[in-house]
C-alpha positions as CSV (number, residue, x, y, z in Angstrom):
1,X,69.5,-33.5,29.1
2,X,71.6,-34.4,26.0
3,X,75.0,-35.9,26.7
4,X,76.9,-33.0,25.0
5,X,75.0,-30.4,27.1
6,X,75.7,-32.5,30.2
7,X,79.4,-32.6,29.4
8,X,79.5,-28.8,28.8
9,X,77.7,-28.1,32.1
10,X,80.2,-30.3,33.9
11,X,83.0,-28.6,32.3
12,X,81.6,-25.1,33.2
13,X,80.9,-26.4,36.8
14,X,84.5,-27.6,37.1
15,X,86.3,-24.5,35.6
16,X,84.0,-22.2,37.4
17,X,84.7,-23.9,40.8
18,X,88.5,-23.8,40.1
19,X,88.4,-20.2,39.3
20,X,86.2,-19.4,42.3
21,X,88.5,-21.4,44.6
22,X,91.7,-19.6,43.3
23,X,89.9,-16.2,43.8
24,X,88.9,-17.0,47.5
25,X,92.3,-18.6,48.2
26,X,94.1,-15.5,47.0
27,X,91.8,-13.3,49.0
28,X,92.2,-15.4,52.2
29,X,95.9,-16.0,52.0
30,X,98.0,-13.8,49.6
31,X,96.3,-10.6,49.9
32,X,96.5,-10.5,53.7
33,X,100.1,-11.4,53.6
34,X,100.8,-8.6,51.1
35,X,98.7,-6.1,53.2
36,X,100.6,-7.0,56.4
37,X,103.9,-6.6,54.8
38,X,106.1,-3.8,56.2
39,X,107.3,-3.0,52.8
40,X,104.3,-1.5,50.9
41,X,106.5,-0.9,47.8
42,X,107.5,-4.6,47.9
43,X,103.8,-5.7,48.3
44,X,102.9,-3.5,45.2
45,X,105.9,-5.0,43.2
46,X,104.9,-8.4,44.1
47,X,101.2,-7.8,43.2
48,X,102.3,-6.3,39.9
49,X,104.5,-9.3,39.2
50,X,101.5,-11.6,39.9
51,X,99.4,-9.6,37.5
52,X,102.0,-10.0,34.7
53,X,102.4,-13.8,35.3
54,X,98.7,-14.7,35.8
55,X,97.6,-14.2,32.2
56,X,100.6,-16.4,31.2
57,X,99.7,-19.2,33.6
58,X,97.6,-22.4,33.5
59,X,95.0,-20.5,35.5
60,X,94.1,-18.7,32.3
61,X,92.5,-22.0,31.1
62,X,90.1,-22.0,34.0
63,X,89.5,-18.3,33.8
64,X,88.7,-18.1,30.1
65,X,87.4,-21.7,29.9
66,X,84.8,-21.0,32.6
67,X,83.5,-18.0,31.0
68,X,83.3,-19.6,27.5
69,X,81.7,-22.9,28.9
70,X,79.1,-20.9,31.0
71,X,78.1,-18.9,28.0
72,X,77.8,-22.1,25.9
73,X,75.9,-24.0,28.6
74,X,73.6,-21.1,29.1
75,X,72.8,-20.9,25.5
76,X,72.2,-24.6,25.2
77,X,69.8,-24.8,28.1
78,X,67.5,-22.0,26.9
79,X,65.4,-24.3,24.9
80,X,64.7,-26.4,28.0
81,X,63.3,-23.6,30.1
82,X,61.4,-23.8,32.6
83,X,62.6,-27.3,33.4
84,X,64.4,-27.2,36.9
85,X,67.7,-28.5,35.6
86,X,67.8,-25.8,32.8
87,X,66.9,-23.1,35.4
88,X,69.7,-24.2,37.7
89,X,72.2,-24.4,34.7
90,X,71.2,-21.0,33.4
91,X,71.5,-19.5,37.0
92,X,75.0,-21.1,37.3
93,X,76.0,-19.9,33.9
94,X,75.0,-16.3,34.6
95,X,76.9,-16.4,37.9
96,X,79.9,-17.9,36.2
97,X,79.9,-15.1,33.6
98,X,79.4,-12.6,36.5
99,X,82.6,-13.6,38.0
100,X,84.3,-13.0,34.7
101,X,82.6,-9.6,34.5
102,X,83.7,-8.5,37.9
103,X,87.3,-9.3,36.8
104,X,87.0,-7.2,33.7
105,X,85.0,-4.3,35.3
106,X,86.9,-4.0,38.7
107,X,90.0,-6.2,39.0
108,X,91.7,-5.5,35.9
109,X,91.3,-1.8,36.0
110,X,92.6,-1.8,39.7
111,X,95.5,-3.9,38.5
112,X,96.3,-1.4,35.7
113,X,96.2,1.5,38.0
114,X,98.5,-0.3,40.5
115,X,101.0,-1.1,37.7
116,X,100.9,2.5,36.5
117,X,102.0,3.6,40.1
118,X,105.5,2.2,39.8
119,X,105.3,0.0,42.8
120,X,104.2,2.8,45.1
121,X,103.4,1.8,48.7
122,X,100.5,4.3,48.9
123,X,99.1,3.1,45.7
124,X,99.1,-0.5,47.1
125,X,97.4,0.7,50.2
126,X,94.6,2.2,48.3
127,X,94.5,-0.9,45.8
128,X,94.3,-3.5,48.4
129,X,90.8,-3.3,50.0
130,X,88.7,-2.6,46.8
131,X,90.6,-5.2,45.0
132,X,90.2,-7.8,47.7
133,X,86.5,-7.1,48.0
134,X,86.0,-7.5,44.2
135,X,88.2,-10.7,44.3
136,X,86.1,-12.1,47.1
137,X,82.9,-11.3,45.4
138,X,84.0,-13.0,42.1
139,X,85.1,-15.9,44.1
140,X,81.8,-16.2,46.0
141,X,79.8,-15.7,42.8
142,X,81.8,-18.3,40.9
143,X,81.4,-20.9,43.7
144,X,77.7,-20.3,43.9
145,X,77.5,-20.6,40.1
146,X,79.5,-23.8,40.1
147,X,77.2,-25.3,42.8
148,X,74.1,-24.4,40.7
149,X,75.7,-26.0,37.6
150,X,76.4,-29.2,39.7
151,X,72.8,-29.0,41.0
152,X,71.5,-28.9,37.5
153,X,73.4,-32.2,36.8
154,X,72.0,-33.8,39.8
155,X,68.2,-33.0,39.1
């Protein structure tokens, strides 16, 4: 594998693992705490605030960087198929982009619906379970993708 491709796959693996870890950590720690809050309106307000801050945080680098690096890595390894390292890199890249796609298709629309509710407790109760499922899915997909990208570097 060429040095530039190797570096790009490593960046994709690192950013995808970072994003996946944040997703799973959020599902395992933050969402259960918010769901168990006795103040559903407060939980909705907290989640809405997180959703306003997240796009302005350093996490955005891992979130967008992962998707961009995965697309670029996937394109670069196409010419090396069916070599095992290229297959692993392509699988990892597809899974990394899938984590981004879940965010766009599921999490962001749920976030927008919650924001439109005006910090309503019932809206948070309806939001929490599907959001956490999608968040856990994007975390798992991202971490498996990152592992596949790392495996591509090890072959």
